[in-house]
C-alpha positions as CSV (number, residue, x, y, z in Angstrom):
1,X,-10.8,-3.5,-10.9
2,X,-14.5,-3.7,-11.8
3,X,-17.2,-3.0,-9.2
4,X,-18.3,-6.6,-9.0
5,X,-14.7,-7.8,-8.5
6,X,-14.5,-5.7,-5.4
7,X,-16.9,-8.1,-3.7
8,X,-16.7,-11.3,-5.8
9,X,-13.5,-12.5,-7.3
10,X,-11.1,-9.6,-6.9
11,X,-7.8,-9.2,-8.6
12,X,-5.8,-11.1,-6.0
13,X,-8.3,-14.0,-6.1
14,X,-7.9,-14.1,-9.8
15,X,-4.1,-13.8,-9.6
16,X,-3.9,-16.7,-7.1
17,X,-6.2,-18.9,-9.3
18,X,-4.1,-17.9,-12.4
19,X,-0.9,-19.0,-10.7
20,X,-2.4,-22.4,-9.8
21,X,-3.8,-23.0,-13.3
22,X,-0.6,-21.9,-15.0
23,X,1.5,-24.3,-12.9
24,X,-0.9,-27.2,-13.4
25,X,-1.1,-26.6,-17.2
26,X,2.7,-26.3,-17.4
27,X,3.1,-29.6,-15.6
28,X,0.6,-31.3,-18.0
29,X,2.4,-29.8,-21.0
30,X,5.7,-31.3,-19.7
31,X,4.1,-34.7,-19.1
32,X,2.4,-34.6,-22.6
33,X,5.2,-33.2,-24.7
34,X,8.3,-34.1,-22.7
35,X,7.5,-37.4,-21.2
36,X,4.7,-38.6,-23.4
37,X,2.8,-39.6,-20.2
38,X,-0.3,-37.4,-19.9
39,X,-2.3,-37.7,-16.6
40,X,-5.5,-36.1,-17.8
41,X,-7.9,-36.5,-20.7
42,X,-7.9,-34.0,-23.6
43,X,-11.3,-32.7,-22.4
44,X,-10.0,-32.1,-18.9
45,X,-6.9,-30.3,-20.2
46,X,-9.0,-28.2,-22.5
47,X,-11.2,-27.2,-19.6
48,X,-8.1,-26.0,-17.7
49,X,-6.9,-24.0,-20.7
50,X,-10.4,-22.4,-21.2
51,X,-10.5,-21.3,-17.6
52,X,-7.0,-19.8,-17.8
53,X,-7.9,-18.0,-21.1
54,X,-11.1,-16.6,-19.5
55,X,-9.2,-15.3,-16.5
56,X,-6.7,-13.5,-18.8
57,X,-9.5,-12.1,-20.9
58,X,-11.2,-10.6,-17.8
59,X,-7.9,-9.6,-16.2
60,X,-5.4,-8.7,-18.9
61,X,-2.8,-7.7,-16.3
62,X,-2.4,-11.4,-15.4
63,X,-0.9,-12.2,-18.8
64,X,2.8,-12.9,-18.1
65,X,5.7,-14.0,-20.3
66,X,5.6,-17.5,-18.9
67,X,1.9,-18.0,-19.1
68,X,0.8,-21.1,-21.1
69,X,-1.3,-18.9,-23.3
70,X,1.8,-17.1,-24.5
71,X,3.7,-20.2,-25.6
72,X,1.9,-20.7,-28.9
73,X,3.4,-19.2,-32.2
74,X,6.2,-16.6,-32.1
75,X,8.3,-16.4,-29.0
76,X,6.9,-13.9,-26.5
77,X,8.6,-10.6,-25.9
78,X,10.0,-9.7,-22.5
79,X,7.6,-8.2,-20.0
80,X,6.4,-4.6,-20.4
81,X,8.9,-2.0,-19.1
82,X,7.7,1.0,-17.2
83,X,7.4,4.5,-18.7
84,X,7.2,7.7,-16.6
85,X,4.7,10.1,-18.1
86,X,6.2,13.6,-18.8
87,X,2.7,15.0,-18.0
88,X,0.6,12.9,-15.6
89,X,-2.4,11.0,-17.2
90,X,-5.1,11.9,-14.8
91,X,-8.6,10.5,-14.6
92,X,-11.9,12.5,-14.8
93,X,-14.5,13.3,-12.2
94,X,-18.0,12.1,-12.9
95,X,-21.4,13.7,-12.9
96,X,-24.7,11.8,-13.2
97,X,-27.5,14.4,-13.4
98,X,-28.4,17.8,-14.9
99,X,-28.0,19.3,-11.4
100,X,-24.4,18.0,-11.2
101,X,-23.7,19.3,-14.7
102,X,-25.0,22.7,-13.6
103,X,-22.8,22.5,-10.5
104,X,-19.7,21.7,-12.7
105,X,-20.3,24.8,-14.8
106,X,-20.9,27.0,-11.7
107,X,-17.7,25.8,-10.2
108,X,-15.8,26.7,-13.4
109,X,-17.4,30.2,-13.4
110,X,-16.7,30.8,-9.7
111,X,-13.1,29.7,-9.9
112,X,-12.5,32.0,-12.9
113,X,-14.5,34.9,-11.3
114,X,-16.7,35.1,-14.4
115,X,-19.9,37.0,-14.6
116,X,-23.2,35.4,-15.8
117,X,-22.7,37.2,-19.1
118,X,-19.3,35.8,-19.8
119,X,-19.3,33.0,-22.3
120,X,-17.8,29.6,-21.4
121,X,-17.8,27.3,-24.4
122,X,-17.8,23.6,-23.5
123,X,-16.6,20.9,-25.8
124,X,-18.8,17.8,-25.6
125,X,-17.3,14.5,-26.8
126,X,-18.3,10.8,-26.6
127,X,-16.6,9.0,-23.7
128,X,-15.1,5.9,-25.4
129,X,-15.1,2.7,-23.4
130,X,-11.6,1.5,-24.1
131,X,-8.0,1.6,-22.8
132,X,-6.3,4.9,-22.3
133,X,-3.0,5.3,-24.2
134,X,-0.4,8.0,-24.7
135,X,1.6,8.3,-28.0
136,X,4.9,10.2,-28.0
137,X,6.2,11.7,-31.2
138,X,9.7,13.2,-31.5
139,X,10.9,14.7,-34.7
140,X,7.3,13.9,-35.9
141,X,8.0,10.1,-35.6
142,X,6.2,7.8,-33.2
143,X,8.8,6.6,-30.7
144,X,6.8,5.5,-27.8
145,X,3.3,4.3,-26.6
146,X,2.3,3.8,-23.0
147,X,-0.8,2.8,-21.0
148,X,-2.1,5.2,-18.3
149,X,-0.9,2.9,-15.5
150,X,-1.2,4.8,-12.2
151,X,-1.3,8.2,-13.9
152,X,2.4,8.8,-13.3
153,X,3.9,5.6,-14.7
154,X,2.5,3.4,-17.4
155,X,3.6,0.3,-19.4
156,X,5.5,0.4,-22.7
157,X,3.2,-1.0,-25.4
158,X,5.0,0.6,-28.3
159,X,5.5,-2.6,-30.3
160,X,1.8,-3.5,-30.0
161,X,0.5,-0.1,-30.9
162,X,2.6,-0.1,-34.1
163,X,0.2,-2.9,-35.3
164,X,-2.8,-0.5,-35.1
165,X,-3.4,0.8,-38.6
166,X,-5.0,4.1,-37.8
167,X,-2.2,5.2,-35.5
168,X,0.0,7.5,-37.6
169,X,3.6,6.5,-37.4
170,X,4.8,9.8,-38.8
171,X,3.3,13.3,-38.7
172,X,3.3,16.1,-41.3
173,X,5.8,19.0,-41.2
174,X,3.3,21.4,-39.6
175,X,3.1,19.2,-36.4
176,X,5.2,20.2,-33.4
177,X,8.6,18.5,-33.1
178,X,7.6,17.1,-29.7
179,X,4.0,15.9,-29.3
180,X,2.2,13.6,-27.0
181,X,-1.3,12.5,-28.1
182,X,-3.5,11.0,-25.5
183,X,-6.5,8.9,-26.5
184,X,-8.3,5.6,-26.4
185,X,-7.6,2.2,-27.9
186,X,-10.9,0.4,-28.6
187,X,-12.5,-2.3,-30.6
188,X,-15.6,-1.7,-32.8
189,X,-18.7,-3.7,-32.1
190,X,-18.6,-5.6,-35.4
191,X,-15.0,-6.6,-34.9
192,X,-15.8,-7.6,-31.4
193,X,-18.6,-9.9,-32.5
194,X,-16.4,-11.5,-35.1
195,X,-13.6,-12.1,-32.5
196,X,-16.0,-13.8,-30.2
197,X,-17.3,-16.0,-33.0
198,X,-13.7,-17.0,-33.7
199,X,-13.0,-17.6,-30.0
200,X,-16.0,-19.9,-29.7
201,X,-15.2,-21.7,-33.0
202,X,-11.7,-22.4,-31.5
203,X,-13.3,-23.7,-28.3
204,X,-12.1,-20.6,-26.4
205,X,-14.3,-18.5,-24.0
206,X,-15.7,-15.2,-25.5
207,X,-14.7,-11.8,-24.2
208,X,-17.1,-10.1,-21.8
209,X,-17.2,-6.8,-23.7
210,X,-15.3,-4.8,-26.4
211,X,-13.2,-3.0,-23.7
212,X,-11.9,-6.2,-22.2
213,X,-11.2,-7.5,-25.7
214,X,-9.2,-4.3,-26.6
215,X,-7.3,-4.3,-23.3
216,X,-6.5,-8.0,-23.5
217,X,-5.4,-7.6,-27.2
218,X,-3.1,-4.6,-26.7
219,X,-1.4,-6.0,-23.7
220,X,-0.4,-9.3,-25.3
221,X,3.3,-10.1,-24.9
222,X,3.0,-12.1,-28.2
223,X,2.7,-9.3,-30.8
224,X,1.3,-11.7,-33.4
225,X,-1.9,-12.1,-31.4
226,X,-2.3,-8.3,-31.3
227,X,-1.8,-8.1,-35.0
228,X,-4.7,-10.5,-35.5
229,X,-7.1,-8.3,-33.5
230,X,-8.7,-5.3,-35.2
231,X,-7.9,-2.4,-32.8
232,X,-8.4,1.3,-33.4
233,X,-7.4,4.6,-31.7
234,X,-9.1,7.9,-31.1
235,X,-6.9,10.9,-30.2
236,X,-8.6,13.6,-28.1
237,X,-6.0,15.2,-25.8
238,X,-2.4,16.3,-25.4
239,X,0.4,15.5,-23.0
240,X,3.8,17.2,-23.4
241,X,4.1,19.5,-26.4
242,X,7.1,21.6,-27.6
243,X,4.9,24.4,-29.0
244,X,1.3,25.5,-28.8
245,X,-0.6,25.0,-32.0
246,X,-4.2,25.9,-30.9
247,X,-5.9,28.1,-28.3
248,X,-8.9,25.8,-27.9
249,X,-9.8,22.1,-27.3
250,X,-11.8,22.3,-30.5
251,X,-8.7,23.4,-32.4
252,X,-6.7,20.5,-30.9
253,X,-9.3,18.1,-32.3
254,X,-9.2,19.7,-35.8
255,X,-5.4,19.7,-35.8
256,X,-5.2,16.0,-34.8
257,X,-7.7,15.1,-37.5
258,X,-5.6,16.9,-40.1
259,X,-2.5,15.0,-38.9
260,X,-4.3,11.6,-39.4
261,X,-5.9,10.8,-36.1
262,X,-9.4,9.5,-36.0
263,X,-11.8,11.6,-33.8
264,X,-14.9,10.3,-32.0
265,X,-18.3,11.7,-33.1
266,X,-20.8,13.2,-32.5
267,X,-19.3,16.2,-30.8
268,X,-20.5,19.7,-30.2
269,X,-19.7,23.1,-28.7
270,X,-22.2,24.1,-26.0
271,X,-22.7,27.3,-24.1
272,X,-24.9,26.3,-21.1
273,X,-26.5,23.4,-19.2
274,X,-29.5,23.2,-21.4
275,X,-27.4,22.8,-24.6
276,X,-25.1,20.2,-22.9
277,X,-28.1,18.2,-21.8
278,X,-29.6,18.3,-25.3
279,X,-26.4,17.1,-26.7
280,X,-26.1,14.4,-24.0
281,X,-29.7,13.2,-24.8
282,X,-28.9,13.1,-28.5
283,X,-25.8,10.9,-27.9
284,X,-27.7,8.7,-25.4
285,X,-30.4,8.1,-28.1
286,X,-27.8,7.4,-30.8
287,X,-25.6,5.2,-28.5
288,X,-26.9,1.9,-29.8
289,X,-26.3,2.9,-33.4
290,X,-22.6,3.9,-32.9
291,X,-20.0,1.4,-34.2
292,X,-18.2,1.6,-30.8
293,X,-19.1,1.4,-27.1
294,X,-19.4,4.6,-25.1
295,X,-20.4,5.0,-21.5
296,X,-21.0,8.7,-21.3
297,X,-20.1,12.2,-22.6
298,X,-17.0,14.2,-21.7
299,X,-17.3,17.9,-21.1
300,X,-14.2,20.1,-21.4
301,X,-13.8,23.8,-21.1
302,X,-12.9,24.8,-24.7
303,X,-10.4,27.7,-24.1
304,X,-7.0,26.4,-23.2
305,X,-6.1,29.5,-21.2
306,X,-9.1,28.8,-19.0
307,X,-7.9,25.2,-18.7
308,X,-4.5,26.3,-17.6
309,X,-6.0,28.7,-15.0
310,X,-8.4,26.0,-13.7
311,X,-5.6,23.5,-13.3
312,X,-6.1,20.3,-11.4
313,X,-7.4,19.1,-8.1
314,X,-5.9,15.9,-6.6
315,X,-6.1,13.4,-9.6
316,X,-8.5,15.1,-12.0
317,X,-8.7,18.4,-13.9
318,X,-11.1,21.1,-12.8
319,X,-11.8,21.9,-16.4
320,X,-13.3,18.6,-17.5
321,X,-15.8,16.0,-16.2
322,X,-17.5,12.9,-17.5
323,X,-21.3,12.8,-17.7
324,X,-22.0,9.1,-17.2
325,X,-25.0,7.3,-18.7
326,X,-27.7,6.2,-16.3
327,X,-26.9,3.4,-13.9
328,X,-28.3,0.0,-14.7
329,X,-30.7,-1.6,-12.2
330,X,-32.0,-5.0,-11.3
331,X,-34.2,-6.6,-8.6
332,X,-32.9,-9.4,-6.3
333,X,-33.2,-10.7,-2.8
334,X,-31.1,-9.5,0.2
335,X,-30.0,-12.7,1.9
336,X,-27.9,-11.3,4.7
337,X,-25.9,-8.3,5.9
338,X,-22.2,-8.6,7.0
339,X,-20.0,-6.0,8.7
340,X,-16.6,-5.1,7.3
341,X,-14.1,-3.4,9.5
342,X,-11.9,-0.8,7.8
343,X,-8.4,0.5,8.6
344,X,-9.7,3.4,10.7
345,X,-12.1,1.1,12.6
346,X,-15.1,2.0,10.5
347,X,-17.9,-0.6,10.5
348,X,-19.5,-0.8,7.0
349,X,-22.5,-3.0,6.3
350,X,-22.4,-5.1,3.2
351,X,-25.5,-6.6,1.7
352,X,-25.1,-10.2,0.6
353,X,-27.4,-10.7,-2.4
354,X,-28.9,-13.4,-4.4
355,X,-26.5,-13.2,-7.5
356,X,-28.0,-11.1,-10.3
357,X,-26.7,-9.8,-13.6
358,X,-26.6,-6.0,-13.7
359,X,-25.2,-4.4,-16.9
360,X,-23.5,-7.6,-18.0
361,X,-21.8,-8.2,-14.6
362,X,-22.9,-10.6,-11.9
363,X,-23.4,-8.8,-8.6
364,X,-23.7,-10.7,-5.3
365,X,-22.9,-7.9,-2.9
366,X,-23.7,-4.2,-2.4
367,X,-22.7,-1.5,0.0
368,X,-25.2,-0.1,2.5
369,X,-22.8,2.6,3.7
370,X,-23.7,2.9,7.4
371,X,-26.4,2.1,10.0
372,X,-28.3,5.3,9.3
373,X,-28.6,4.3,5.6
374,X,-30.1,0.9,6.6
375,X,-32.7,2.7,8.7
376,X,-33.4,5.4,6.1
377,X,-34.1,2.8,3.4
378,X,-35.9,0.5,5.7
379,X,-33.9,-2.5,4.6
380,X,-34.6,-5.9,6.1
381,X,-33.0,-9.2,5.6
382,X,-35.1,-11.2,3.1
383,X,-36.3,-8.0,1.3
384,X,-36.6,-7.8,-2.5
385,X,-34.4,-4.8,-3.4
386,X,-33.5,-2.7,-6.4
387,X,-29.7,-2.9,-7.0
388,X,-27.9,-0.2,-9.1
389,X,-24.5,-0.3,-10.7
390,X,-23.0,2.6,-12.7
391,X,-19.6,2.0,-14.4
392,X,-17.0,1.0,-11.8
393,X,-19.0,2.4,-8.9
394,X,-19.6,-0.2,-6.1
395,X,-23.1,-1.6,-6.5
396,X,-25.6,-0.1,-4.1
397,X,-29.2,-0.8,-3.0
398,X,-31.5,1.9,-4.3
399,X,-34.7,1.0,-2.6
400,X,-36.8,-1.8,-1.0
401,X,-39.9,-3.3,-2.8
402,X,-42.2,-3.3,0.2
403,X,-45.1,-4.8,-1.8
404,X,-43.0,-7.9,-2.1
405,X,-42.7,-8.5,1.6
406,X,-44.2,-11.7,3.1
407,X,-43.7,-11.0,6.8
408,X,-40.7,-13.4,7.0
409,X,-38.2,-10.5,6.7
410,X,-36.1,-9.6,9.7
411,X,-34.6,-6.4,11.0
412,X,-30.8,-6.1,11.1
413,X,-29.3,-5.1,14.4
414,X,-26.1,-3.1,14.0
415,X,-23.5,-4.5,16.4
416,X,-22.4,-2.5,19.4
417,X,-19.2,-4.5,19.6
418,X,-16.6,-5.2,16.9
419,X,-17.3,-8.5,15.1
420,X,-13.5,-9.0,14.8
421,X,-12.0,-8.1,18.2
422,X,-15.1,-7.7,20.4
423,X,-14.0,-4.1,21.3
424,X,-16.7,-1.5,22.0
425,X,-18.0,0.4,18.9
426,X,-18.8,4.1,19.2
427,X,-20.2,7.0,17.1
428,X,-18.4,10.1,18.1
429,X,-20.1,13.5,17.8
430,X,-22.1,13.9,14.6
431,X,-20.2,11.1,12.8
432,X,-22.5,8.8,10.8
433,X,-19.9,6.0,11.0
434,X,-19.7,3.6,13.9
435,X,-16.0,2.7,14.7
436,X,-14.3,-0.1,16.6
437,X,-12.2,1.3,19.5
438,X,-9.7,-1.6,19.4
439,X,-7.1,0.2,17.3
440,X,-4.2,-2.0,16.3
441,X,-5.5,-4.6,18.8
442,X,-8.2,-5.3,16.1
443,X,-6.6,-7.5,13.5
444,X,-9.0,-6.3,10.9
445,X,-7.8,-2.7,11.3
446,X,-4.1,-3.8,11.3
447,X,-4.6,-5.9,8.1
448,X,-6.6,-3.1,6.4
449,X,-3.9,-0.6,7.2
450,X,-1.3,-2.9,5.6
451,X,-3.5,-3.2,2.5
452,X,-3.8,0.6,2.3
453,X,0.0,0.9,2.8
454,X,0.7,-1.1,-0.4
455,X,-2.2,0.3,-2.4
456,X,-1.9,2.1,-5.7
457,X,-1.8,5.7,-4.4
458,X,0.5,4.7,-1.5
459,X,3.5,2.4,-2.0
460,X,1.9,0.7,-5.0
461,X,3.7,-2.6,-4.5
462,X,2.7,-5.0,-7.3
463,X,2.0,-8.5,-6.2
464,X,1.0,-7.6,-2.7
465,X,-2.7,-7.4,-3.0
466,X,-5.5,-8.0,-0.5
467,X,-5.3,-11.8,-0.4
468,X,-1.5,-12.0,-0.2
469,X,-1.4,-9.4,2.6
470,X,-4.1,-11.5,4.5
471,X,-2.1,-14.7,3.9
472,X,1.2,-13.2,5.1
473,X,-0.5,-11.7,8.1
474,X,-2.0,-15.1,9.1
475,X,1.3,-16.8,8.6
476,X,3.0,-14.2,10.8
477,X,5.3,-12.9,8.0
478,X,3.9,-9.3,8.0
479,X,2.6,-7.6,11.1
480,X,3.8,-4.1,10.5
481,X,4.6,-2.0,7.3
482,X,8.4,-2.4,7.9
483,X,8.0,-6.2,7.8
484,X,7.2,-5.9,4.1
485,X,10.7,-4.7,3.4
486,X,12.2,-7.4,5.6
487,X,10.1,-10.1,4.0
488,X,12.9,-11.4,1.6
489,X,15.2,-11.9,4.5
490,X,12.6,-13.5,6.8
491,X,11.5,-15.9,3.9
492,X,14.9,-17.6,3.9
493,X,14.0,-19.3,7.2
494,X,10.6,-20.6,5.9
495,X,9.9,-24.3,5.8
496,X,8.7,-25.2,3.2
497,X,10.2,-22.2,1.3
498,X,7.8,-19.6,-0.1
499,X,8.6,-20.9,-3.6
500,X,6.9,-24.2,-2.7
501,X,3.7,-22.7,-1.3
502,X,0.5,-23.4,-3.3
503,X,0.2,-20.9,-6.2
504,X,3.8,-19.7,-5.9
505,X,7.1,-20.5,-7.8
506,X,10.6,-19.2,-8.3
507,X,9.6,-16.5,-10.8
508,X,6.6,-15.2,-8.8
509,X,8.6,-15.0,-5.6
510,X,11.5,-13.2,-7.5
511,X,9.0,-10.8,-9.0
512,X,7.5,-10.0,-5.6
513,X,10.8,-9.2,-3.9
514,X,11.8,-7.1,-6.9
515,X,8.6,-5.1,-6.6
516,X,9.2,-4.5,-2.9
517,X,12.7,-3.4,-3.4
518,X,11.7,-1.0,-6.2
519,X,9.6,0.8,-3.6
520,X,12.3,1.4,-1.0
521,X,12.6,4.9,-2.4
522,X,9.4,6.9,-1.9
523,X,8.3,10.5,-2.0
524,X,7.3,12.1,1.3
525,X,3.7,12.8,0.3
526,X,3.1,9.2,-0.7
527,X,4.7,8.1,2.5
528,X,2.4,10.2,4.6
529,X,-0.7,9.0,2.6
530,X,0.4,5.4,3.1
531,X,0.3,5.7,6.9
532,X,-3.5,5.6,6.7
533,X,-4.1,8.5,9.2
534,X,-7.8,9.2,9.5
535,X,-8.9,12.1,7.3
536,X,-5.5,12.4,5.6
537,X,-6.1,11.7,2.0
538,X,-3.9,12.3,-1.0
539,X,-4.4,16.0,-1.2
540,X,-3.9,16.6,2.5
541,X,-0.7,14.4,2.5
542,X,0.7,16.6,-0.2
543,X,0.0,19.8,1.8
544,X,1.7,18.2,4.8
545,X,4.7,17.3,2.7
546,X,5.0,20.8,1.4
547,X,4.8,22.3,4.9
548,X,7.0,19.8,6.7
549,X,9.9,19.0,4.5
550,X,10.9,15.7,6.0
551,X,9.8,13.0,8.4
552,X,11.9,14.2,11.3
553,X,10.4,17.7,11.0
554,X,6.9,16.3,10.8
555,X,7.3,14.1,13.9
556,X,8.9,17.0,15.9
557,X,6.1,19.4,14.8
558,X,3.3,17.0,15.7
559,X,4.9,16.3,19.1
560,X,5.0,20.0,19.7
561,X,1.5,20.5,18.5
562,X,0.1,18.2,21.2
563,X,-0.1,21.5,23.2
564,X,-3.1,23.3,21.9
565,X,-1.6,26.6,22.9
566,X,1.6,26.1,21.1
567,X,2.9,27.8,17.9
568,X,3.2,24.3,16.3
569,X,-0.5,23.7,16.7
570,X,-1.3,27.1,15.2
571,X,1.0,26.3,12.3
572,X,-0.8,23.0,11.8
573,X,-4.2,24.7,11.7
574,X,-2.8,27.3,9.3
575,X,-2.2,24.7,6.6
576,X,-4.8,25.0,3.9
577,X,-7.7,22.5,4.4
578,X,-6.4,21.3,7.8
579,X,-9.2,22.1,10.3
580,X,-9.4,21.1,14.0
581,X,-10.8,17.7,13.2
582,X,-7.9,16.7,10.8
583,X,-5.4,18.3,13.2
584,X,-6.7,16.2,16.1
585,X,-6.4,13.0,14.0
586,X,-2.9,13.9,13.2
587,X,-1.9,14.7,16.7
588,X,-3.6,11.5,17.9
589,X,-1.6,9.4,15.4
590,X,1.7,10.9,16.5
591,X,0.9,10.7,20.2
592,X,0.7,6.9,20.0
593,X,4.1,5.3,20.9
594,X,3.4,2.2,18.7
595,X,2.9,4.5,15.7
596,X,6.3,6.2,16.3
597,X,7.8,2.7,16.6
598,X,6.4,1.9,13.1
599,X,7.9,5.1,11.7
600,X,11.3,4.4,13.2
601,X,11.3,0.9,11.7
602,X,10.3,2.2,8.3
603,X,13.1,4.8,8.4
604,X,15.6,2.0,8.6
605,X,14.3,0.4,5.5
606,X,13.4,3.3,3.2
607,X,14.8,6.4,1.5
608,X,12.0,9.0,1.9
609,X,12.4,11.8,-0.6
610,X,11.3,15.4,0.1
611,X,8.2,16.3,-1.8
612,X,9.0,17.8,-5.2
613,X,6.8,20.9,-5.3
614,X,5.8,22.1,-8.8
615,X,7.7,25.2,-9.7
616,X,7.2,27.1,-12.9
617,X,10.6,28.3,-14.0
618,X,12.5,30.5,-11.6
619,X,9.6,31.3,-9.3
620,X,10.1,34.2,-6.9
621,X,7.7,32.7,-4.5
622,X,9.0,29.1,-4.4
623,X,9.1,28.0,-0.8
624,X,7.5,31.2,0.5
625,X,4.5,31.1,2.9
626,X,1.6,33.1,1.5
627,X,-1.7,34.1,3.0
628,X,-4.6,35.6,1.0
629,X,-7.3,37.8,2.7
630,X,-10.0,40.1,1.5
631,X,-11.8,40.2,-1.8
632,X,-9.7,39.7,-4.9
633,X,-10.7,41.4,-8.1
634,X,-8.5,39.8,-10.8
635,X,-9.1,36.2,-9.9
636,X,-11.1,34.1,-7.4
637,X,-9.5,33.1,-4.1
638,X,-9.3,29.4,-5.2
639,X,-7.6,30.3,-8.4
640,X,-5.1,32.6,-6.5
641,X,-4.2,29.8,-4.1
642,X,-3.9,27.2,-6.9
643,X,-1.7,29.6,-8.9
644,X,0.6,30.2,-5.8
645,X,0.9,26.5,-5.2
646,X,1.8,25.8,-8.8
647,X,4.7,28.3,-8.4
648,X,6.0,26.4,-5.4
649,X,4.5,28.6,-2.6
650,X,3.1,27.3,0.6
651,X,-0.5,28.6,1.0
652,X,-1.4,29.1,4.6
653,X,-4.8,29.9,6.2
654,X,-3.4,32.0,9.0
655,X,-0.8,34.8,9.5
656,X,2.2,34.0,11.7
657,X,5.8,35.0,12.0
658,X,6.6,32.4,9.4
659,X,4.4,34.2,6.8
660,X,6.4,35.8,4.0
661,X,3.6,37.6,2.1
662,X,0.0,38.6,3.0
663,X,-1.9,39.3,-0.2
664,X,-4.6,41.7,0.8
665,X,-7.7,42.4,-1.3
666,X,-10.6,44.7,-0.6
667,X,-12.2,44.6,2.9
668,X,-9.2,42.9,4.4
669,X,-9.7,42.5,8.2
670,X,-8.0,40.9,11.1
671,X,-5.3,39.0,9.1
672,X,-4.1,42.4,7.7
673,X,-3.9,43.9,11.2
674,X,-1.9,40.9,12.5
675,X,0.4,41.0,9.5
676,X,1.2,44.6,10.1
677,X,1.8,43.9,13.8
678,X,4.2,41.1,12.9
679,X,6.0,43.0,10.2
680,X,4.9,40.6,7.4
681,X,5.2,42.0,3.9
682,X,1.8,43.1,2.7
683,X,1.0,43.1,-1.0
684,X,-1.9,44.4,-2.9
685,X,-3.4,42.1,-5.6
686,X,-1.7,44.1,-8.3
687,X,1.7,43.9,-6.5
688,X,1.2,40.1,-6.1
689,X,0.5,39.6,-9.8
690,X,3.5,41.7,-10.7
691,X,5.7,39.6,-8.4
692,X,4.6,36.3,-9.9
693,X,4.7,37.7,-13.4
């Protein structure tokens, strides 16, 4: 979803409009071709088709097998099937300044415990603005191509990718038997211009940009359309590989080039921030001359052994980042400020703007973050403001143009009561966020929690987007998460039936129920994240899933942890990255009887799987509780913890009777003393490294 779509027409708005248009066009097609009794003029019919085609160009995911746009020429293929990636396709973190580039390099050095004299080569590559794709070769033959999807599961686009001429369908004998090549499908500027000329000549709307054109072209269910589009592929990374063929990122690029894959240029190997910035400025200056669109430069640690040691954090690698090009800005008028209430009760001010085009996208809203931000920037209703948009980042107000003020501008008074439920709003402690105290009494919080529950990183239920959740809430169909899984049964009593609601039909209802039923089996970490507990993000949810093997154990432990003097509370605080604040939010959630009722209802509908911890081979520390203390010499503390977790160990922040190993470095203090008192096995760093091999 683009940044503007977050505030203007979002995906669910587009999906609803798409359903309505498709149904209307299908009816007119039947009247025209089947009954020879058209109800609208050709011009009106063409206008409907153009609007539908524009929607599908901007939102390629809306293209379905039964869409009117897919019923021309060859019969469409069946919908895309899902493919689970053998190695997750993760996204990159972003940096936007020289200081942030320097911070990235410093984090790498610190994690690897490198001295200032140690050389860290960084590969700098153009960041192609296209559609991510993974190509799988077995026996050196291309057998599968998939989109990134949610990082774990993508869509099978093999047949479409086979139409791309610069994707090798067979590899030479020196390539590994099993090889996954990750890269980007894109369209060159010249081909994009010709495509839009053809679109306009045919009376069709032009594509917004080359990326949209590439995404819309590769995800066509009618392969004949894909064949007509000139698409290309750059290979730049690896997924699953049967054998290592290089020790560096640079070597991977060279090998892929020798095997027939095109490589994006210009690239370079840099040794420090100054060199990276010089390369970045060079690419930025050459950007307009390149035959393809780029939106930044990707920095990758060149040595693969360093990459392996650095590993990943949450959904991105520690060893790579994307240096995005400067944000584009424009000046417009702030017409009003609205308050949005989030799932945790947070009150977020949203600026309603006079619509303005920023970077090719119409922006009519921008975030103001919190009430302190409004005061800090001196924003008033009626001000001329500078609006900034960078990539898919939500638009924001950079500054006020005070010299444009006329005196008619007015101050915004932040509400002391919730605009949705009229409950009191509070700022607790040093929190910059003001929150509604209404809890689930506040309909906004209840609805936002449901939206979070079905979101991509939670249950990821396709077809249950923001607008549909809101609709079903208002109709009384969904009031709690468990109602989602009872929806099919409840819908049988609806009058008129759901299939007859505006924008719905037999197929869309069938697809929705199928999507819901596909998610009745869920991993424990996703389940915890989906609950929307304050301060419990994806990474914390995984740590909780590792430490509490199932829902029953988690509930029992949180009940016991209500006593701040209990062992259960100490165990909770011992979990890595769980401090008193997070612990209190967890205890608060499980102390509420209505939350426990929600969990009990969900248990009846779901199969919640234990979290599958990553285990490298037959790890001797899988499932063991490990604590690190003192100064380590061979690796940094963060690397040691990451390595232990990759082997299936549970890393704890405190020593207890449940601790299996205390790894003690130099200058170990109170934790070592407590471990000795409790009889916990104490290992030196050398003994630990020997144990894990």
